[in-house]
N, C-alpha and C positions, 0 to 999 in steps of 0.2 A: 341535633343528635350527633354524638361524636362519631367520627368515621370508624370504619372497621379496621381491625389490626390483627395481625398473625405473626408469631415469633418463630424463628428457625434457629434450632440449636443443633450442634454436632456431637457425634460420639468422641470427637478429638479435634485437635487443630488441624488445619489444612485439608479438611474433608470436602471443601468446595462450598461452604455456606455463602461467601461473598459473591461468588459467580452465580449461584442458584438465585439469590436475591436480585442481583443485577438483572439476569434474564427475566425474572418474574416482573420486575419493575417496568422493563420495556414491554413485555407481553400485555400486562394490564393497562399501561399507559396507552399503547396502541388500540386497546379496546375501548377508550374513551373515558377511563377512570382517571381522577386526580390522584396520583400515587406519590408517596414520600418514603424515602429509606430511613431507618434509624438504627443506631448501634449505641447502647447505653455506655458502654466502655470499650475502648480499643487500645491495643498495645502495638505501636509501630513507629518507626522512624521515617516512614514514607508518608509524608503529610502533604496536604493541599491547602492553598490559601482560598478562603471563602469570600463570597460576594459582600459579606457583612464584616470583613476585615479580621477574621480569626483564622484558625487552622483546625483541620479535622483529618482523620485518616483518609488516605487516598482511595480506599475501596468505597467509602461512602460518597466521595466525590464522583467516582465512576457511576455508582448506583443512582446519584442525582442526575447525572447525564442521561442514563437510561430512562429516567422519568421525564426528561426534557425540561428540567428546571436547574437553576444555578444552585450550587451547594451553600448550605448555611451552617452556622455552628451548632444549631439545634439538632442537626442530624447525627452528630457524634459529640455529645456534651463532655465526655471525659476521655481524654487521650492521654496515654502513658508513653513517654518516649525514653526508652532505655539508655542510660548514660554509663552505667557500670553493671557489673554481674549481679549486684544486689540492690540496685536503686534506679529510679526513673524520674525524669521530669514530669510533673503533672500539669496538664492543660485542661482548664475548666471553661467550657463555652468559648473555646477559641483562644484563651489567653493563659499564659503561664502563671501558675499560682505558687510554684516552688518545686523543690526536688525532695524526694523522700526515699528512705531505704524500704525495700519491699515489706519488711515486718511492720514498719510504722503505717504504711499505706493500708495493710490488711486491717490494722486496728481502726483506721480512721475513714475508710472508704464509705462506710454507711452514712457519714455526715453529708456525702455528696448526693444521696438519693433524692432529697427534695428538688435540687436543681435539675437532676436527670428526669424526674417526673414532670417538671414544669416544662422542659424542652419537648418532651414527648407529647404533652398536652397540647402545646401550641401547634405541633405538626398534625396531630390528630384532628384539631378544630378546623384546619384548612384543607384537609384531604378526604377523599373517599375511602382510602385504603392506606395504611401504614404497614410496611414490611420491616419487621424488626429482626436484626441479626445478633445472636449471642456471641460469646467469645470462648475459644478453646473448647473444653468438653463440659457437657451438662452434668456429668457424673463426678465432678471434682467436689465430692461431698466433704472432703477434709478442709475445703476453703469456703464451705457454705456460710459460715457466720459472717454477717455483714455484706454478703454478695450483692452486687448491683448489676452484674453482666449477664447472668443467666437466670436461674430459677428465682433468685432474690428479686430481680426486676419483674419477671412474669407474674410472680406472686403480688408484688406491689401495684402492678398496672392491670392484674386480673386478666391475663392473656392466654389463649390457647397456643399450644406449642406443636410444631412439627419437628421430628428428629431426623437428621441426615446422617447416613452411614457411608463410609468409603470402602467399596469392595476391592479397589485396586491395591490397597495395603494389606489385604487379607483379614480373616476373622470378623467379617462384617456381622454375621449372625450373632456371635458372641458379644460383640461390641454393642449392637442394638439391644439385645435382651439384657445383657449386663448392665447397661445404663438404666434401663427400665426397673430392673431389680434393686439397684443401689438407691434409687430415689425413694424417699418416704412417701406414704400413700397420698397426702394432699398434693404434692408435686407431681407424683406419677399420674394422677388423674388429669393433669393438664396436657399430657402427651396424647394428642388426638389422632396423630398419623405419623407415618415414617416413609422415607424414600431412600433408595440405594443409588449412590452416585458413582461415576467413573467406571462403569461397566464396559469390558472389552469382550467382544464376541457375540454370541447369540443370547439375547436376554431371556429367551424362552427356557434356557437351561437353568435358570435361577427361580422359576416359578414356585418350585418346592420350597426353596429358601424363604421366599416372601410369605408363604403360608405358615411355615414354622414360626417366623417372627410374629406374625399376626395371632397365631394360636397361643403363643407364650405370653404376649403382652397385651392383647386386645386392641392394639393400635391399627388404624386403617391403613392398608397398603395404598400409597399414592403414585407408585410407579417406579420403574427402574430407568435411571437416566444414563444412556451410554456416554462413553468418553467423548468430550467436545474437543475435537482436534485443533480447533482455532483459538482455544483458551490463551494460548501464548501470543496471540495478536492483540490482546487486551493488556492495559497496564497491570503490572504485578502489584499485589497487595503489600507484601512486606518481604523481609530479608529471607523468610523460609523458602521463598521461590528462587532466590538468586542463583543457586547452583544449577538450576535448569534454564537460566536466561540466555545462555550463549547461543549463538546462531550456528548453523552448520558451516563447516569449513569450506572454503572455495571462493569466498568473496574476494575481489581484487584489492579492496581496502581492508586492512585488519586493524580493529580497535581493541586495545587491551585495557582492561579495567581491573585494578587491584581490589580485592574484596576486603575492604578495611573492616576492623571488628565492630565499628559503630557507624557503618555506611547508612547514609540517609538520603531520602529524596532522589532515588535512582531511576525515576521516571524519565530523566534525561536520556536514558538509554533505549527507551521504548521505540521511538521513531527510527533510530539507527538499526535496531534488530530487524526491522521490516524491510530495509533497503536490500534488494537482491544481490548487489555487488559489494555488500559490507559483511564482514565477519566481526561479531562482537565476542571477545573471549574474556569470560570472567576468570580471573587469576586467583586461585585460593591460596591461603597461607602455606608457606612451605615450598612454593613453586616460584621459579624466576619469571619476571616478565618476559614475554616471548621476544626473541631477537629479531623477528621478522615483522613486528608490529610497525604500522605506519603512524598510528597515533596512540598515545597513552592518555587516557582520560581519568583524572583524579576526581573522584566524586565527592559529594557532600559528606559531612560527618557530624554526628551528634556530640562528639567529644574530640575536638580537633587536635589538641595537644596529645592526648592519649593515642589517638589514631596515627599521629605523626611518629610517636615512638614505636607503635606497632608496625608501621611501614618501614622504619629503619631496622627493626628487629628481623624482618623478613629479607632484608638486603635489597629491598625495592629502590632505595635511594641511589645505590650503586648502579642498579639496572637502569634507572632513569638517565644517569649521566651517560652510560654506555649508549643508550638509545639515541640520545641527542647527538653523540659523536658520530653515530651512524647516519645522521641526517633526519632522524625522526622528529615528530611534533609532539607537544604536550598541551593539553587543555585542562585547566583546574577550574571546577565550578564550586562556588561557595566555600565550604571547608577546604576543598582542593586548591582554590585560589589563595587561601590564607596560608597553606602549607608551602606554597611556592615562593613565598617572600623570605626575608632575611631573618625576622624575629617574630615570635608569637608570645604575647603576654596575657595572662589570666589573673590580674592582680586581686580580684575579689572571689576567686574560686567559683566563677559562673558555671563552668563545665566540668570541674574537678578541682583537685588541690591547687591552691594559688601558686603562681610561679611563672617563669619565663623561659623559653627554649629558643634555640636556633632553628630557624626554618631551613628549607632546601636551598635557599639562595639562588633560585633561578629567575626571580623577578625582584627589582629593587623596591621592596615594600615591606612595611612593618604593620602588624595588626595587634590591637589591644581589644581583648574580649570584654567589653564593658558597654554600658548604656542600655537604652530601651531596644527591645527586639524589633526588627524590621519585618513587617508582614504587609505586603502589597502585590497587586497585580500590576504589571508594567508593560509598556510597549514602546518600541523605538526602532533603530535600524543598526545593521552591521555596517561599521565604517569602511571596511575593506571592499565590500561588495555593493553597499547601498541597499541591501535587501531588508525589508521590514521583518521585525521580530516581535514576539510577545512572549510573556512568561510571568514569573512571580519571583520576589525576593522573600526569603525567610531565614534570617540570620541574626546573630548577635555579633557585634564587632565593628570597630572603626579601623579602616586601612588607609595608610598614607605612605607616600613615597615618590621617587622620581618616575618610577614606571607608569604611574597614573597620567603622566604627560603624553603617553601614548596609548590612548584608550581603545578598547575592543569594540565597545558599542557606544551609541548615543541613546540615552533613555530619557524621555520626557524633557528633551532639550539640554540635558547635562551629559558630560562624558561618564562613561562607566567601564570598569574593568581596566585591564592592562595588556600590552603586547611587548614582548622583548625586542631590542633592536634588530635582531635577525628575522623576527616574525615567526620564529618556530616554537615559542612559548607564550601562551596567552592564558587569561584567566578572567572570570566574571562571577558576580554574585547572582546572576539571573539564571534561575532553573526554567527548564521547559523550552529552551531555545530551538531544539531540533524538531519541534512540532511544526515550525513554520517551513513549508516546503521549499520556498526559494532560497532562504538561508542555508538550509541543510544541503541543498545541492551545491550552492556556492562554496560552502565550507569544505565539502568533500572533494569538489573539483580542484580546490586549491592544493589538496594532498596528492590527488592523482586524476588527471584528466579523465572525464567520463561523460557519457550522455545521460540526461535526466531520465530517471527511472520511471517517472509518471506517477509515483506514489503520492497520494494526497491523503496525509496522515489522519486528519480529523474525519474525513469521509470514510476511511477504512475502519476506524474505531466504531463509528455509528453503524456501518454495514455489518460488522462483526456482532455488535449487540443485537441487531436484527436477526442475524443467523442464530445467535444463542437463544433468542425468544422463540424462533420457529422450532429449534431443537427441543426446547422444554415443552412447547405446545404439543409436539408429536408424541412425546413420551411420558409426561406427567398428567395427572388428572387435575388440570387447572381449575375446572368448575368445582370440584370437591375442595380444593384449597380455598377458593373464594367463599364457599359455603361455611367452611370451618371459621373463617374470619368473621363471617356474618353471625354465626352462633355466638362467638365471643363478644361481638358488639351488643347483641341483645341482652347478654347477661349483665352488661354494664360494668364500668370500672369501679373498683373499691378503693383504689388510690391509698393502699395501706402503707404507712411509713415505718 
């Protein structure tokens, strides 16, 4: 018999679907169930490398961690990685299959449904429970034709649905009732229950609101979930959360991060934000890099040449040089490393129009954006401190130049990255370095002498997932959620294509 499954949709983007699913994954896994997360289609430039050598959205990687399993490409079979305002790279089952303008993808996405259903079927066959996350809003009825992310998938897999509303943004009654009204009757009947997320204050004050929604829609009220204050201690899902990623001022070490237009894989920042003596300041477009920063971290980019032009348009290239004259340090990761070199070439138009541009010239390197995409989990050591590191590579490009003779890391017995002669500019293709506690302390201590904070990052992430599961258990009707999934399993999948 196929495992149970339940789908969670939102009244809009950023209502907390990913966090709720992660908490439920941990809650039900702690209860002895074999649980798997699934998101048919995700749009994010914050991706994770999977154990089977592909890439998926980072939110599903966190949800897999909550389940106590390694992430696989089946957990997020379609990943869209925006490269321009109107187009994205399409990743199918962990591998890039091309780039499409949004209009073309809208026409062709239904072609991906069989692959999506196959991935879902594999997870369902190995699990007691699959928790499925929708994308954006369930009520985007103007985009319904060919949909594979929300009701299109729920219909094809014959799943019951729980609707999540966000009271923090206001209008939650209208958004829940309005979503129900907008859906056609066959889809509306799939909405078995609803919950209200991000409540601040006394939940008892919204009991009338819950009754109103129930009376207007017939959906079962499954609970009011108060604001989870520790959400910021978990890896952020995508760039929507970037504006809130900065830590409170007052840390002895300030790290400034320019918010590139196509910033990607910014999970590098997560462990730094949790260090009590570190301030991470996200610098939005139109603002100068802070003059009192100790370190400027150039993050990854989904469109490196375009983001280099964006960086220059903000005047951040001039700020970087002023920062270095003041004795500051610069770290470039992946796309940031490529920007630090002398030249960047994209002869085949891999990330945008074909061409070649001058880099920032802070490292003696040249990069050509060509060849197969590198996707690999790696481990090695930081050469300056000898501390072990681990992480992942996810990039297109071949980098060469004299700066590579002074590597930053040793990975799998080979030199990796580069360090300038004065040691104040360095770069690496390896994401996730700062999750290694010893390396993080050594790197920060080289900037400013400090005592070890005692933060063990991986332990903290798992402890936060446990607190999230406890939070959900206190405030949501988990038993009713499980019974809704059971009811859906008893009905059986129709697998309509």
